[in-house]
Structures are given as structure tokens and as C-alpha cells.
N, C-alpha and C positions, 0 to 999 in steps of 0.2 A: 505495499499499499503507499502512496505517494503523497506528500502534502508540502505546499508551497512555503517556503520560509521568505525573508526578506530578500536574501540573495541566492539561496541554493533551493533545489529540489529535494525534499527529505525522503529517504526511503525508510519507512519506519520498522522498528525490529519487531519481527515475529519469533517465537520460541514455542518448543515442546515443554509443557509444565513439567510432565513426568520426569523427562530427560534432565531437566534443570534441577529438579529437586534431587535427582540421583547424584548429579555432579556436587550439588550442596552438602549433601550428607557425606557422600565418598571422601571429598576433600577438605571438608569443614569452610567451604568458602562462602563469602557473601552473596546475597541472590544476584545483584547486578554483574559480578565477575562471573558466576556460574552461567547466567544466561548470555554473557559475552561469549564465553568458550562454545556453549551449546550453538549459539548462532554461527560460530566459525567452524562449525562442523565437528567439534571434538565430543567424544563420548568417554565415561569412565572405562580405563584400560591401559594398554602399553602405549598406544600414542600419546594419550593426555599425560601419562606419568612421565614419559620422555620429555614432552613441551614443558612441563612444570619443574622437573627436578634431574633433567638428563644432565650427565657428566662427559667430558671430552673424552675420557678413557675408554668409556663404554660405547657410545653413540657416533663417534666418526669413524670413516671407512679408510682401509688401508691404501696408501697413494700408489702402490704398485698396481691398482686397477686403472690408473690414467694411462691411456694409450702413448706409448713412447717414453713414458716417464723411466721406466729401468734403463731402457737404452740411452737416454740423457744422462743418468747418473753414471753409467760405465764409461762414458765420453768424458764427463766431468772429472771422474777420479784419475782417468788417464792423464788428463791435463794438468791436474795438480800434482800427480806423482811425477811427471816429467817436466814440470815447471813451464809449460806452455800458457802463452798469455791469453787470458779470457777478456773479452768486452762486453760489457752489460748495456743494452740500448733500450731505453726507457721512453716514457712518455711524459709530456708537461703537465698532467693534471695530478691530484694527489694520489690517485690511484698508481701512476707510472712514477712518480717520485718516492712513494713508500716501497713499490716494488722494487726498484732499483736499490734504495738502502737497504733493503731486507738482504736482497743477493750479496750487497758488499760485507755486511756484518755477519754474514754467514760463511762466505767463502774465504774471506781473510784468516779467520781463526784455523781453517783446515790447510793453511799455506798455499792458498790460490795465489798467482799473479794476476791479479784482477783490477780493472778500471771501468770506468762507465762514461756513457754518453747520453744526454738528453737533449734533442732537438729543441732549439728555439722556435717557438709557434710560428712567427713572421720570417724568420731568415732562413728557416730549415723545412718548415712544414710539419706534417704528421709523419710520425713512424720511422722505420728503417728505409733508408735510401741507397741506391748505388754508390754515391759519393762516400757515404760511411763506410760500406764494406771495402771501397777501394782504399781509404784511408787506413782502416784496420789491416788490410794486408801490406801495406807500405811500412806500417809499424810492427809487422810480424805478429799480429794476432792471430792465432789458429782456431779459438773457438769464438763466436759471437752468440749471445743469449739474447733475445728480446724478451721484454716484460711488458704486459698489457699493450702489446701491439704485434704485428706480424704476420697475422692470418691473411692479410690482404697483399704481403711483399713478395709479388710473384718475381719481378724483374731483380730486386736485391738477393733473392734466393738463388736465382739463376747465375749471377755474378759472383756470389760466395762460392758456388760450386767450382765456377772457372777458375777462381783465384785459390783454390785449395783451403777454403775456411769452412769448418763444420758448424753450420747455422742451427740453433736450437731455439725454438720459436714457444714461448709460452704466452698464451693470450686466453681470452675469455668472449670474445666478440664474436658474433655470429659469422661463421665462414660462408663464402659464396659458393657457387656450384663446384668448384675444383680448389685444390689447396697449393699453396707454393711447394715447390721440390726441396725441402729442407732435410737435413741430418737427422732431425727429430721435431715432431709437432705435437705440442702438448694443449690440447684445448677440449674441456668437457663437451663442447658442443658438437665436434666432428663427429660423422655417422658411426665411424667404427670404435669409437671410444664407449667401454662399458660401465665407467664409473657411474654409480647411480645418481649423484647429485651434480646438477649441471649449471648451478647459478653463482659460482665464485665471482668475485672480483678478479682483476688481475693479479692482485698482490696475494688472493687465494690460491691460485694456479701455482704460483711462485713458491708459496709457503709450501703447498704439498709435494712439489719437487724436491725442496730443500729437506723436507722431512725424511723422505726417502734416501736422500744422500746423507743425512746424519745416521740414518738407521745402519747404512754401510758402515760408517766409521765408529757405530755403536757410542755415539755422544749425544748429550743433550743439546738441544737449540739454544742460542743465546737468548736469555728471557727477554730482550730488547725486541725480538721478533714478534712477541705478542702484541706489544705497542703498535709497532708498525702494520702488522696484520688488522688490527682494531680500526686504526686511521683509515687505512686504504678502503676497507670493506664498508665501513659506514659513510666515507665520502663519496664513492661510487655509487650510492644508492641501490645496491643490489637488493634482492629479497632477503629480508632477516628472518629466515626461515632454515630449519634443519641445520646443516654444519654452519652456516653463516652466523647463526645466531648462537649457537654453542660457542663458536670461536670469538664472536664479540663479547658475550658474557664472560668467558675466560680473560679476555684481553682488559675488560674493564676491571675485573677482581685484580688483575695484574698492576695496572697503572694507579688503581687507588690505594695500592700499598706502596708502590716505589715509583716517585716522580723523576723521570730523567731530567737532565738540563732543560732540553728543548721543550718539555711538557710544561716546567714551571714558567717559562717565559711565555708560551701560548696561553697558559691559564690567565696569567697576569695581564696579558695583552686583551683578553677576551673578557676581563673582568669577571671569571668565573670564581666565585668565593665559596662554593659549596664543598664540604669536606670530601664528598663522593661524586665523581663524575658519571653522567648517563650517556648513552648513545645520542641524545638529542643535544647534549652539550658538545661532544665532539662534533655532530654535523653542523650544528649552528654556530658554535664558537671558536672551535679549534681548527676543524678542517679548512674554512673559509680563508684563513690566514695562508696556510701553505699554498692552497690554489692561487692565491693572489700573485705569487711569483710566477707561475707557469703563465698566467693570464696576461701580466704587464711587464715582467722582468725576466731575468734569466733563471730558468728552473734549477739549473745544476747546483747554485747555493743552497737550494732546498735539500738536497740529498746530504749536504755537508753539515747543514743545520741539524738535521734528524740524527745523525750519527755522531755529531760533535762531541769531544771529550773536554774541550777547553771552554769554560764557563763564560769567560769574557767575550770570546769569538760568538758563542751561540747567543749572548745577549745582543751583540752588535747586529747580528742578522735578525734577531727578534724584532730590533727597533725599525728595521726595514721592512719586515712583515708588516708590521702595525701601520705604518705609512701607505705601503701599497694596498693594504685592505681597505683602508679609509678612502683612498683614491678610487679604488674599484667600485665601492657603495656610491660613490658621487657619480661616476660615469654611468653606472648602471641605472640609478635613478633618474638621469637625465634622458637616457635613451627611452626608458619605459614612459616617461612623460612626453616626449616627443610623438611615440605612438599613440598615447592617449589624446594627443592633440590631433592627430590624424583621424581618430574615430570621431572626435568631437565636431571637426569640420566637415565630416562626410567623405574625407578623402578614401577612408577605409570602411566598409560596410561590415560589421561583424554579425549583422542579422540575417543578410542573404549569403554572404561568403562562408564556406565550411572549412577553408583553409586559409591561414594567414600567411602570406609569403612577401617578405619586405627585404629590401637591400639598400646599403647605403656605403659610400666611400668613407663617411667619417667615423663609422662605428669600429672600434678595437676588436679585431677577432677573438680576443681573449675574454671577453665579457658577454658575448651576445648569446652564449649558450643559457648562461644565467637569467638574462632577459627574457629568452624565449619561455623558460619555465615561469616566469611571472605572468608573461601575456597569456599563457595556457591557463592559469589560475583565474586571471581576469576574466576572460572572454570564453573559455570552454571550447577552443579551437585548436586543433594541431598547427603549429607555428613554426616556421621556417625563417632564420633571420640569417643574412648574408653579408659579408663584407667584400665589397668590389675592389680587387687588386689593380696594381697598374699594368699588369700584363694580359689584361682581357679576361681573367678568370673571377669567379665569384666563389668565395669559400665561406662555408658558415656550419651552423648547427641547428637542429631541430629537435623539438620536444613534442611530446603528442599525448592524447588522450588514451584511456585504456581500450576503447572501442575501436581505435584505429591503429594498426600495426606499421609504424613509420618505416622500419627496416624493409617489410615486404612492398611497401608504396615505393620506397626508393629503388628496389631490386625491379619493380615493375617499369620503371622509367631510366634505367641505366643507359638507354641509347642516347639520353640528353646529357649523361654526367661524365666526368672525367674520372671521379673517384667517390667512392660512398663505403659506410660502414656504421656498425653500432649494433643498436637493439631495438626491441619492439617500440620503447617510449622515447627514446634518445638516441639520435645519430648525428655524424657528420657528413658533408659532401663538399664536392667541388664541381663547378660546370662553367662552361663559357658564360659570360655576361649575357649575350644574345640569346642563350637558351632559357633564360629565367621564364619569360612569359610563356613559352612552351611547357615548363615543368608546371608552372600555377595552374594552366589548363588542364594537363595530365592529371595532376593531384585533385584539383577542385572535381573533375568528373568522377574520379574513384571515390571520393569521399560522398559525392551526391549519390552514388550508387549504394554505398554501403552503411551510411549513417543516417539514422532516424533523427527526429526532432529532440526527442528524449535524450539521444546519445550526445546532443550537443549542448545540452542544459547542463549548469554546473550543479554537481549532486553532493550530497552527503548520505552516506550508508550508516544509519543509526545502529549501534550494536545492543543496547539493551535499554530498559526502562530504569529510571532513577527517581528516588523521593530525596527530599532535603534530609529526612531522616537517615537515610543511607550513608551519607556523608560524614565519616568517622575514621577513626585511627585504624579500624579493622580494614575497611575498603582500601586504604591506602597500602596497608601489609599485604592484602590479598592481589592489589594492582602489581605490586612489586614482582610477584610470580610470573607475570606476564612478560617481564622486560626481558630484554633490551627492546625498545620499539623502534621502528624504522618500517620501511618499504614491506608492504604485505604481512607486518605484524604492528599494524599501527595502534597508538594509544587508544583504548576504546573512547568511543563517542556516545555518550550516554542522553537519552530522552527525557528531560525533565518537564513534566507537564503542569500546567496551571498554577503559575507562581504569580505573585503579585509585587508590585514595588512598594518599599517602605518609604522612599522619600526621592525626590527629583535625582535623575543620573548625573554623574559628572563627567565632564570632558577634559582627559588629562594630555598634556602636550599638544593638543589640537587633533589628536590622531585615536587616541585610546578612550574607551568609554566604560566607565565603573559605575556599578549601581548595587543596592542593597536589595535582596529579595526575601520574601517570607511565604511561609507555608506552615499550617497547623502548628503556630506560634513559635517555629524556629526561623532564625534570620541567618542568612550568608550573603556574603559578597560575590559578586560575579563580575570579572573583567573581559571586555572584548578587546583585543589588540588589532589595531589597524582598522577599525570599524566606526569611522567618524561619523558616518551617516545614521548608525544607530543612536546617535544621541537625540536627533529629533523625532524618530520614531517611538522612542521611549517617552520622551517628553510629551508628546502629542497624544499619547494613549495610557498616561501613568495611571489612570484609575481603572484600567482594564487587567485581564488575565493575560498571561504570555506563557507559551511553551518555549523552551530553550535548548538547543543542542549544546552540550558543555563537555568538556574533559575535566578530570579530577587530578590535580597535582598536589605534592607536597612542597612548600617553598621556605628556603633557608635563608633569614636576612639577619645579619648581625646576630647570629647564634640562636635567632627565634625560629621555632617551626611552625608553620601554620599549614593548613589544608586550603587550598583555593580551588576556586570552580573558574576554569577558563571557557568563556563562551565563543563559540563559533559561528551560532546564527541564532534568530529568534523567529517567533511567529506570533503576531497578534492574535487573540482570540476575541471574536465578535459575539459568542454566546455567553456572555457574562451571567 
């Protein structure tokens, strides 16, 4: 059943009462949490036991199941023992930076002669290139390992073979119809790979290879590996399910006990004062700082920052990260405003158009992926934003809605593109500037045939009913069992029905709205972040009842702990 809120179309929660009661009784969980689990298709038994209480040692799979992983390990052992030079080739996002750092901190202790290269987003472009392979051969590298890239490196793979370099590709992006001719190719998505879990970030694929290598040497991975695995996995917004969720939980346990120099700086920059970090803190406060390097500066110093042992040097780079991240926010804000202006003037019709595709020479290529995500959130349309280069090519990023597979859409338009790759909801592409209108028409036609009006509406899927009486410490403790939250394991969104305002709402910093609500004699504060339009809605209807879509969190401020309701949307009830 759907109901329309102020901004979103709400899908209301439904549940099997008997099943919810079984979960409540079996696991001693509060009703809203039990209902959330039932709504997400969990029932009492092994699957739910693993979800709530699973441990790394028992629930992760042996890395040997990854196709070509054993072959890659044997080649790395040979390189280490013969002192052959190894080059890591990464990517300029957080996943690529952490993957490169992970390889470095794990190979060096084994005695490897290893160095790394991360391409500059503008000067070098994405991924492994022929130029890198030629330079590697000139400098006597015998093994090149890609991390978080390589599955489309067809020409570089051919060049590596010609020059006597063994290329080991580790990647997590969807392969095309055929694969590069590499010495070893490790990617869970390739058809011949029998590994049961397919949704690692690039750092996860690297991590699994390194666990197999360390098993050969009968050694424990450096503990720093868990921090890097955590950062890369959360930052790349891969599904936080199965192994990813277990590794992120394990990584959080590690970083909340042992703070590296780099993490201390990142926490200080992000003004994270909580005693324990959550996945959300990593995603919203920590990772964007690392990402800013690859988006606006040289990402290579990001690797040195993450593995740095010199506190003064780490703090120096930390200051650069802080400045770049603030600059990134301003640029992003400016581009979003520019696009909103186009909509307001009627230059861009987000009512009739099903695809948003825009390009500009002025937009920095490093931030347009983030802007595309914002635009999808504002208008509910698959969005492609492109940077027009001086050599006649447009390069950019796409973000999509769940109902429209962007990777498949680009694959259907590959005759118009010079390059593309990625995932169902996030991808990158390059094409001649003159092909932009053709691509827009192609994607628009595809979206028209595939998407319904409901598909294109901004939607919320509510997990469970909630009463004000349910909001207590028990609920907070039960919600903690569902963490870490992220893609495909979102923090529960609750349906809070028929509440009233106790007093007029407050507008904070011109963008946030805070109000006091009550029901059955209980009063609770609710805050709606970045929803200034709700101030007038609440003020104009202050004597009416409301239903609200809310999340429940625990806030720690100056050592004081409180339970907060974070509002996402609301509905004015006319039947008072």
C-alpha cells in the first residue's frame, strides 16, 4: 500500500503477525525491530542467527574459491622469492586508494620489491594504460597487479604479454562480453568464478587474494588491513550484506580499539567526537576526505597518508585533505545549484524527461559523480553528468535508480561510446561530444519503454510501525544488532502514525527543521535535516495530526547520550 508524503511516495510496512511474534520471542527483540526483520524476509533460524550474531571465522568463505586466485598467489610467491619487482596499479577513488595501500602494507612485510602507481584523473585517465605497462617494462617490473580496475584493460593486457610482464587483474566491476588476456584475472563477477559471494568492493577482492597469500606463508595479515578493508568497502557503497557486512563489522571493532595516525587525523577533520565509529561515520565523515584527493588533487599521497608512520607527515597531509574536502563541497554545491536553476527556468524538464543527461566544460570531472547522486535524490531520474574535454571527448559519471540498470543501458549504447564500465546503479563513460544527443535519445527511449510513473517517483520503503512508547534504550540496543548499516542493509525507516505538535517548529541554520511531537502523554523531539520546506508545512498545519517517516538513533554530544528521532518525510492527516 502506498501513501503520498510531502516529498516521497511511502510504501507502508506490512507484516505477518505470527512470524513477528516468533522473532520477538525467540530473540527477545522489540516489536519494531522484529517487524523490520520479518519485513526483510528473515525468519528464526540459521540465516537470522548469522545475520545477528555471525562471526568472521565461521561465516566467510575460503579465498581459494576465487577463480585464478591460487594462480596469482603462486606467481606472487615466485616474485617475492626471486626479488622480482612488482607494480600495483590502483584507481583514484577511496576503493582504489585503500586497495593500493592494502597491497603495499601486506606485500612489503613478506619481502616483496613493490611500488604503486595511481593515475591522475585528468592527466592519465581511468585505469591501467599501455603507457603504464611500457614504463613498467622499462623499469624492469616483472609483475603488475591492478586493484579496483583492469577488467576492461584489453590493450594494456596485450602489451604486457608482448613485453614479458605477468599481469594480475583484481577487479570487482562487471565484465564485458570478453575478458582481457591477463596472466590471472580475479573478479567474482566473471562467469567461471564459483565463489558464492559476488559483491565485494575492489578492496575486498584484493583482501581475499592477500588472505590466500598469507595462508601460504602461515602468517597473520597486518591488523591495518582491516581498517583499509573497512574504508574501501563502505566508501564504494557496495551491498553491506553477507561477507561485506561481516568484514565491516570486524573492521569497526578493530578501529574502535586501535586508532592509527591517519584515522586520528580524519576523525579530527570530520569533527567526529563519538567514542565509537559507525559505518555511517566512515561513509559521511571519513571517506569523503580521502576521496577529495582523487577528485581534486594527486591521489598518490592518499596511499602514503593511509600507511604513514610519521605523525607529522600524516598531519600535514591531513590538513590538505581538510582543505580539499571543503573545496569539493563548495564545487558540488555550485553545480547542484546550477542544475536546479536550469530546472527552474524550464531549460531542463524533469517531469517529461526520464533521463537527465547534461554536460559542461566547466565541471571538474572529479566531483560530477557526487553531483549525479544528489540529482537522482532530488528528481528521481537516472542521471549522467559529463565533463567536456578539449580533445573532443566527454567523460563522466552516471547514477541511477534501482529500477534502471545503468550498466546494461550503457552496454546497449556501446556503439556510441569509446569507454564504459561500472555497476547497475553507478557507472563511468566516455564518448565523442557530438554523440551526446544520440546517447540522450537512446537512453530516453530505453527508459520510456522500461520505467513506469511509479518507478520515477521518489519513494520511501518503510520497514515497521513505531509508537512513541517504543522509543527507548531497548530499541537502541536491538537496532545495534542490525548494524552496520549501508547499501541494502539500511537503517530501519519507521512509520510513526498520528502524532501532534507540542509547539511551533524551529528553523535551524535556515535548512533544518526541529519540532516537538507528542502522543499518549509522551513528548519527543524530531529533527528533519536539509528539509527547510517542512517548516511552513508544519507551521500551517500545527493543529492537525501528522504521520512521520523517521529513523531512531543514539546521539552522543559532550559525553551526554540521548535518543533522537531523525525525520525523513511527513504526511499531514486531514481526518482529525
